[in-house]
C-alpha atoms as a printed R data frame, in Angstrom:
    type eleno elety resid chain resno       x       y       z
1   ATOM     1    CA   MET     A     1  37.115  -6.266   9.168
2   ATOM     2    CA   SER     A     2  34.254  -6.309   6.921
3   ATOM     3    CA   SER     A     3  30.586  -4.900   8.628
4   ATOM     4    CA   PHE     A     4  28.745  -6.683   5.362
5   ATOM     5    CA   VAL     A     5  27.202 -10.490   5.450
6   ATOM     6    CA   PHE     A     6  28.229 -11.426   2.049
7   ATOM     7    CA   ASN     A     7  26.567 -14.827   1.937
8   ATOM     8    CA   ALA     A     8  22.788 -13.331   0.859
9   ATOM     9    CA   TRP     A     9  20.895 -12.063  -1.658
10  ATOM    10    CA   TYR     A    10  21.075  -7.556  -1.839
11  ATOM    11    CA   ALA     A    11  18.413  -6.407  -4.808
12  ATOM    12    CA   ALA     A    12  21.023  -4.293  -6.860
13  ATOM    13    CA   ALA     A    13  18.549  -2.768 -10.097
14  ATOM    14    CA   SER     A    14  15.221  -3.464 -10.770
15  ATOM    15    CA   THR     A    15  14.117  -5.597 -13.864
16  ATOM    16    CA   VAL     A    16  14.091  -3.337 -15.918
17  ATOM    17    CA   GLU     A    17  16.517  -1.320 -15.334
18  ATOM    18    CA   VAL     A    18  18.918  -4.773 -16.672
19  ATOM    19    CA   SER     A    19  19.277  -4.296 -20.198
20  ATOM    20    CA   ARG     A    20  21.856  -4.200 -22.871
21  ATOM    21    CA   THR     A    21  23.459  -1.016 -21.662
22  ATOM    22    CA   LEU     A    22  25.686  -0.820 -19.111
23  ATOM    23    CA   LEU     A    23  24.523  -0.417 -15.593
24  ATOM    24    CA   ALA     A    24  27.109   0.720 -12.357
25  ATOM    25    CA   ARG     A    25  26.158  -0.163  -9.178
26  ATOM    26    CA   THR     A    26  27.670  -0.638  -5.912
27  ATOM    27    CA   LEU     A    27  26.885  -2.857  -3.129
28  ATOM    28    CA   LEU     A    28  28.576  -3.626  -0.274
29  ATOM    29    CA   GLY     A    29  31.369  -1.636  -1.352
30  ATOM    30    CA   GLN     A    30  31.761  -3.540  -4.554
31  ATOM    31    CA   GLY     A    31  31.669  -1.532  -7.762
32  ATOM    32    CA   LEU     A    32  29.142  -4.032 -10.021
33  ATOM    33    CA   VAL     A    33  28.553  -3.776 -13.686
34  ATOM    34    CA   LEU     A    34  25.070  -5.124 -14.911
35  ATOM    35    CA   TYR     A    35  23.445  -5.830 -18.215
36  ATOM    36    CA   ARG     A    36  22.136  -8.284 -20.115
37  ATOM    37    CA   THR     A    37  23.398 -10.706 -22.228
38  ATOM    38    CA   VAL     A    38  21.571 -11.038 -25.680
39  ATOM    39    CA   GLU     A    39  19.115 -13.892 -24.560
40  ATOM    40    CA   GLY     A    40  18.095 -12.153 -21.752
41  ATOM    41    CA   THR     A    41  19.802 -13.373 -18.873
42  ATOM    42    CA   ALA     A    42  20.716 -11.168 -16.052
43  ATOM    43    CA   VAL     A    43  25.062 -10.591 -16.127
44  ATOM    44    CA   ALA     A    44  26.560  -9.558 -12.380
45  ATOM    45    CA   LEU     A    45  30.782  -8.881 -13.107
46  ATOM    46    CA   ARG     A    46  33.011  -6.795 -10.893
47  ATOM    47    CA   ASP     A    47  33.747  -3.312 -12.036
48  ATOM    48    CA   ARG     A    48  36.888  -3.633 -13.411
49  ATOM    49    CA   CYS     A    49  39.362  -4.397 -15.237
50  ATOM    50    CA   ALA     A    50  42.168  -7.127 -14.807
51  ATOM    51    CA   HIS     A    51  44.135  -5.757 -16.345
52  ATOM    52    CA   ARG     A    52  44.331  -1.628 -15.695
53  ATOM    53    CA   PHE     A    53  41.953  -1.369 -13.088
54  ATOM    54    CA   ALA     A    54  39.462   0.528 -15.589
55  ATOM    55    CA   PRO     A    55  35.338   0.496 -14.735
56  ATOM    56    CA   LEU     A    56  33.846  -2.372 -17.197
57  ATOM    57    CA   SER     A    57  31.082  -0.098 -17.074
58  ATOM    58    CA   LYS     A    58  32.711   2.620 -19.216
59  ATOM    59    CA   GLY     A    59  33.128   0.252 -21.644
60  ATOM    60    CA   GLN     A    60  30.936  -1.038 -24.030
61  ATOM    61    CA   LEU     A    61  28.613  -4.696 -25.364
62  ATOM    62    CA   CYS     A    62  30.221  -7.222 -28.070
63  ATOM    63    CA   GLY     A    63  27.625  -9.337 -28.344
64  ATOM    64    CA   ASP     A    64  27.760 -11.083 -23.996
65  ATOM    65    CA   ALA     A    65  31.358 -10.010 -23.385
66  ATOM    66    CA   VAL     A    66  31.379  -6.690 -21.680
67  ATOM    67    CA   ALA     A    67  35.013  -4.632 -23.609
68  ATOM    68    CA   CYS     A    68  36.927  -2.467 -21.427
69  ATOM    69    CA   PRO     A    69  37.452   0.839 -22.269
70  ATOM    70    CA   TYR     A    70  41.022   1.423 -21.657
71  ATOM    71    CA   HIS     A    71  42.230  -1.512 -23.686
72  ATOM    72    CA   GLY     A    72  39.484  -3.087 -25.073
73  ATOM    73    CA   MET     A    73  39.946  -6.570 -23.327
74  ATOM    74    CA   GLN     A    74  36.647  -8.617 -23.974
75  ATOM    75    CA   TYR     A    75  34.873 -10.475 -20.526
76  ATOM    76    CA   GLY     A    76  32.553 -13.840 -20.617
77  ATOM    77    CA   PRO     A    77  28.797 -13.469 -18.670
78  ATOM    78    CA   ASP     A    78  31.641 -15.671 -16.667
79  ATOM    79    CA   GLY     A    79  34.218 -13.405 -15.596
80  ATOM    80    CA   ILE     A    80  36.731 -14.832 -18.412
81  ATOM    81    CA   CYS     A    81  39.432 -12.906 -20.782
82  ATOM    82    CA   ILE     A    82  37.564 -13.925 -24.019
83  ATOM    83    CA   LEU     A    83  40.032 -11.501 -26.417
84  ATOM    84    CA   VAL     A    84  43.181  -9.397 -25.933
85  ATOM    85    CA   PRO     A    85  43.213  -6.951 -28.435
86  ATOM    86    CA   GLY     A    86  47.024  -6.882 -30.866
87  ATOM    87    CA   GLN     A    87  47.566 -10.509 -29.323
88  ATOM    88    CA   GLU     A    88  46.498 -14.119 -29.763
89  ATOM    89    CA   ARG     A    89  46.852 -14.958 -26.737
90  ATOM    90    CA   VAL     A    90  44.824 -14.631 -23.632
91  ATOM    91    CA   PRO     A    91  46.401 -14.785 -20.536
92  ATOM    92    CA   SER     A    92  44.819 -17.701 -18.219
93  ATOM    93    CA   THR     A    93  44.523 -15.607 -15.174
94  ATOM    94    CA   ALA     A    94  43.163 -12.343 -16.993
95  ATOM    95    CA   ALA     A    95  39.438 -12.684 -15.030
96  ATOM    96    CA   VAL     A    96  36.749 -11.196 -13.610
97  ATOM    97    CA   GLN     A    97  34.599 -11.454 -10.232
98  ATOM    98    CA   SER     A    98  31.267 -13.698 -11.764
99  ATOM    99    CA   PHE     A    99  28.677 -13.247  -9.065
100 ATOM   100    CA   PRO     A   100  25.183 -15.073  -9.393
101 ATOM   101    CA   VAL     A   101  21.809 -13.578 -10.599
102 ATOM   102    CA   LEU     A   102  18.582 -14.747  -9.285
103 ATOM   103    CA   GLU     A   103  15.387 -13.065 -10.755
104 ATOM   104    CA   ARG     A   104  11.896 -12.244  -8.766
105 ATOM   105    CA   TYR     A   105   9.645 -10.036  -7.196
106 ATOM   106    CA   GLY     A   106  10.318  -7.550 -10.017
107 ATOM   107    CA   LEU     A   107  14.230  -7.275  -9.623
108 ATOM   108    CA   VAL     A   108  17.767  -8.616  -9.868
109 ATOM   109    CA   PHE     A   109  19.645 -10.358  -6.634
110 ATOM   110    CA   VAL     A   110  22.812 -10.123  -6.861
111 ATOM   111    CA   TRP     A   111  25.068 -13.027  -3.707
112 ATOM   112    CA   MET     A   112  27.560 -10.855  -3.373
113 ATOM   113    CA   GLY     A   113  29.677 -13.833  -1.472
114 ATOM   114    CA   ILE     A   114  30.665 -17.519  -1.943
115 ATOM   115    CA   ALA     A   115  29.652 -18.583  -5.388
116 ATOM   116    CA   SER     A   116  28.891 -21.856  -4.356
117 ATOM   117    CA   LEU     A   117  26.130 -20.840  -1.517
118 ATOM   118    CA   ALA     A   118  23.969 -18.852  -3.591
119 ATOM   119    CA   ASN     A   119  20.436 -21.366  -3.093
120 ATOM   120    CA   PRO     A   120  17.445 -18.740  -4.272
121 ATOM   121    CA   ASP     A   121  15.902 -20.413  -1.397
122 ATOM   122    CA   ILE     A   122  17.246 -18.643   1.122
123 ATOM   123    CA   LEU     A   123  14.925 -15.201  -0.262
124 ATOM   124    CA   VAL     A   124  12.931 -14.385   1.572
125 ATOM   125    CA   GLU     A   125   9.302 -15.523  -0.027
126 ATOM   126    CA   ILE     A   126   6.238 -12.879  -0.750
127 ATOM   127    CA   PRO     A   127   2.680 -15.003  -1.858
128 ATOM   128    CA   GLN     A   128   1.053 -12.413  -2.329
129 ATOM   129    CA   TYR     A   129   2.973 -10.568  -5.374
130 ATOM   130    CA   GLY     A   130   1.288 -10.673  -7.971
131 ATOM   131    CA   ALA     A   131  -1.721 -11.914  -6.267
132 ATOM   132    CA   ALA     A   132  -5.185 -10.814  -7.215
133 ATOM   133    CA   GLY     A   133  -6.667  -7.891  -5.293
134 ATOM   134    CA   TRP     A   134  -2.608  -6.860  -4.112
135 ATOM   135    CA   GLY     A   135  -0.949  -3.425  -5.075
136 ATOM   136    CA   LEU     A   136   2.565  -2.931  -6.215
137 ATOM   137    CA   SER     A   137   4.606   0.427  -5.583
138 ATOM   138    CA   ARG     A   138   7.982   0.105  -6.792
139 ATOM   139    CA   GLY     A   139  10.903   3.275  -6.345
140 ATOM   140    CA   TYR     A   140  13.774   3.349  -3.375
141 ATOM   141    CA   THR     A   141  15.818   5.885  -2.557
142 ATOM   142    CA   VAL     A   142  19.233   6.711  -1.036
143 ATOM   143    CA   PHE     A   143  19.909   6.939   2.284
144 ATOM   144    CA   LYS     A   144  23.517   8.576   3.540
145 ATOM   145    CA   ALA     A   145  23.618   6.704   6.292
146 ATOM   146    CA   SER     A   146  24.790   3.335   8.268
147 ATOM   147    CA   HIS     A   147  23.097   0.265   7.230
148 ATOM   148    CA   ALA     A   148  23.034  -0.958  11.374
149 ATOM   149    CA   ASN     A   149  20.368   2.873  11.634
150 ATOM   150    CA   ILE     A   150  18.179   1.457   9.308
151 ATOM   151    CA   ILE     A   151  17.723  -1.898  10.160
152 ATOM   152    CA   ASP     A   152  17.719  -0.353  13.732
153 ATOM   153    CA   ASN     A   153  14.774   1.387  12.479
154 ATOM   154    CA   LEU     A   154  12.531  -0.646   9.988
155 ATOM   155    CA   ILE     A   155  12.323  -3.130  13.606
156 ATOM   156    CA   ASP     A   156  10.894  -0.499  15.313
157 ATOM   157    CA   PRO     A   157   7.301  -0.520  15.829
158 ATOM   158    CA   ALA     A   158   7.222   2.530  18.646
159 ATOM   159    CA   HIS     A   159   8.499   4.918  16.974
160 ATOM   160    CA   THR     A   160   5.846   5.357  14.570
161 ATOM   161    CA   THR     A   161   3.489   7.071  16.944
162 ATOM   162    CA   TYR     A   162   5.190   9.834  17.047
163 ATOM   163    CA   VAL     A   163   7.066  10.452  13.816
164 ATOM   164    CA   HIS     A   164   4.251   8.991  11.734
165 ATOM   165    CA   GLU     A   165   1.487  10.777  13.281
166 ATOM   166    CA   ARG     A   166   0.116  11.691  10.110
167 ATOM   167    CA   THR     A   167   0.283   7.852   8.599
168 ATOM   168    CA   ILE     A   168   0.840   5.134  10.634
169 ATOM   169    CA   GLY     A   169   0.204   6.558  13.958
170 ATOM   170    CA   ASN     A   170  -0.907   8.134  16.162
171 ATOM   171    CA   SER     A   171  -1.264   8.906  20.905
172 ATOM   172    CA   ALA     A   172  -3.319   5.248  21.092
173 ATOM   173    CA   GLY     A   173  -0.345   3.078  20.855
174 ATOM   174    CA   GLY     A   174   1.668   5.108  23.322
175 ATOM   175    CA   GLN     A   175   2.010   3.300  26.175
176 ATOM   176    CA   VAL     A   176   1.366   0.208  24.765
177 ATOM   177    CA   PRO     A   177   4.205  -1.915  25.036
178 ATOM   178    CA   VAL     A   178   6.165  -3.665  21.614
179 ATOM   179    CA   THR     A   179   6.819  -8.203  21.999
180 ATOM   180    CA   ALA     A   180   9.731  -9.347  20.156
181 ATOM   181    CA   HIS     A   181  10.890 -13.058  19.023
182 ATOM   182    CA   GLU     A   182  12.807 -14.947  16.937
183 ATOM   183    CA   ALA     A   183  11.303 -17.039  13.937
184 ATOM   184    CA   ASP     A   184  12.072 -20.012  13.132
185 ATOM   185    CA   ASP     A   185  14.328 -19.057   9.572
186 ATOM   186    CA   GLY     A   186  16.378 -16.510  11.879
187 ATOM   187    CA   THR     A   187  13.589 -13.407  10.750
188 ATOM   188    CA   ILE     A   188  13.237 -11.056  13.953
189 ATOM   189    CA   VAL     A   189   9.884  -9.775  14.951
190 ATOM   190    CA   CYS     A   190   8.707  -6.846  16.892
191 ATOM   191    CA   GLY     A   191   5.496  -5.345  16.902
192 ATOM   192    CA   ARG     A   192   2.475  -4.793  19.463
193 ATOM   193    CA   TRP     A   193  -1.334  -4.968  18.922
194 ATOM   194    CA   VAL     A   194  -3.368  -1.346  20.122
195 ATOM   195    CA   SER     A   195  -6.867  -1.907  21.081
196 ATOM   196    CA   ASP     A   196 -10.263  -0.707  21.048
197 ATOM   197    CA   ALA     A   197  -8.720   2.856  19.718
198 ATOM   198    CA   PRO     A   198  -9.099   5.094  16.696
199 ATOM   199    CA   ALA     A   199  -7.508   4.227  13.416
200 ATOM   200    CA   VAL     A   200  -4.667   6.115  11.740
201 ATOM   201    CA   PRO     A   201  -4.712   8.309   9.473
202 ATOM   202    CA   THR     A   202  -4.240   5.972   6.671
203 ATOM   203    CA   VAL     A   203  -7.128   3.649   7.707
204 ATOM   204    CA   GLN     A   204  -9.281   5.966   7.762
205 ATOM   205    CA   ARG     A   205  -8.494   7.861   4.859
206 ATOM   206    CA   PHE     A   206  -9.163   4.531   3.320
207 ATOM   207    CA   ALA     A   207 -11.243   2.198   4.677
208 ATOM   208    CA   LYS     A   208 -13.336   5.431   6.240
209 ATOM   209    CA   PRO     A   209 -14.180   3.201   9.941
210 ATOM   210    CA   THR     A   210 -17.660   4.578  11.740
211 ATOM   211    CA   GLY     A   211 -15.752   4.665  15.154
212 ATOM   212    CA   ASN     A   212 -12.935   2.347  17.407
213 ATOM   213    CA   VAL     A   213 -10.689  -0.338  15.539
214 ATOM   214    CA   ASP     A   214  -8.294  -2.552  16.216
215 ATOM   215    CA   ARG     A   215  -4.534  -2.503  14.933
216 ATOM   216    CA   TRP     A   216  -2.278  -4.165  14.275
217 ATOM   217    CA   GLN     A   217   1.538  -3.277  14.175
218 ATOM   218    CA   PHE     A   218   4.479  -5.940  12.715
219 ATOM   219    CA   TYR     A   219   8.099  -5.450  11.613
220 ATOM   220    CA   TYR     A   220  10.028  -8.797  10.380
221 ATOM   221    CA   VAL     A   221  13.610  -8.116   9.523
222 ATOM   222    CA   LYS     A   222  15.515 -11.487   7.712
223 ATOM   223    CA   PRO     A   223  19.183 -10.290   8.149
224 ATOM   224    CA   PRO     A   224  21.033  -9.227   6.587
225 ATOM   225    CA   CYS     A   225  19.064  -6.803   4.579
226 ATOM   226    CA   THR     A   226  15.581  -7.829   4.026
227 ATOM   227    CA   SER     A   227  12.825  -6.314   6.545
228 ATOM   228    CA   TRP     A   228   8.669  -5.826   5.816
229 ATOM   229    CA   VAL     A   229   5.607  -4.309   7.470
230 ATOM   230    CA   ASP     A   230   2.342  -5.635   8.017
231 ATOM   231    CA   PHE     A   231   0.313  -3.128   9.880
232 ATOM   232    CA   GLY     A   232  -4.357  -2.692   9.650
233 ATOM   233    CA   SER     A   233  -6.844  -2.905  11.566
234 ATOM   234    CA   PHE     A   234 -10.379  -4.504  11.362
235 ATOM   235    CA   GLU     A   235 -13.591  -3.784  14.551
236 ATOM   236    CA   THR     A   236 -12.755  -4.047  17.889
237 ATOM   237    CA   GLY     A   237 -13.527  -6.460  19.318
238 ATOM   238    CA   LEU     A   238 -12.403  -9.604  16.917
239 ATOM   239    CA   PRO     A   239 -10.318 -12.376  18.306
240 ATOM   240    CA   HIS     A   240  -7.083 -12.580  16.496
241 ATOM   241    CA   ASN     A   241  -2.909 -13.560  16.794
242 ATOM   242    CA   PRO     A   242  -1.829 -12.094  20.148
243 ATOM   243    CA   VAL     A   243   2.135 -11.920  18.777
244 ATOM   244    CA   GLU     A   244   2.226 -11.730  15.251
């Protein structure tokens, strides 16, 4: 049995990466080829020709279709073969899987599961995206590790005291317990407030507080594949929500 959750949106590439050049990506162990139609719509197909299983990403675009590099069979954005060179008849079974695609937040998301279940509303909302006063940093890192270990790390505020003492952690949080709860939408929230303590190095660098602060650090994971961290601080003694 697969260890992956397929009925979910997965970020496959940044918007600028998907172009009129074929792009190969692997998600959940499945090879994909991504590209844009002539009108600019993002497409994701299984990266394997239905005939001899050659990778379509090694082929070329012919209008909105992808031509296999082996025998030139062409597949439209819906994955259906539209041309078999050298013969008039196109077999009705000649097709590759086409995946639902959603573009949001400067990313191209692919629904890896049952197409009829693809729902854009399931994607995590980022209300601050594009808003005035908010910055944006892009990039990605490949970790040669189990995805389960990565999720464990991304929902664990306690390790920052020791691992990230040069940026977002310090010794003041060492003995402060972490709380955990599940939000109404299934998001798991783990975090803590550290009160009346020195600011962490990142806050010291940018905010330059003159004394101790109350700081929060909450980690969010919305299964199966989305996580985010909310941390910050303000003058000690001000009221705050103790759980998020």
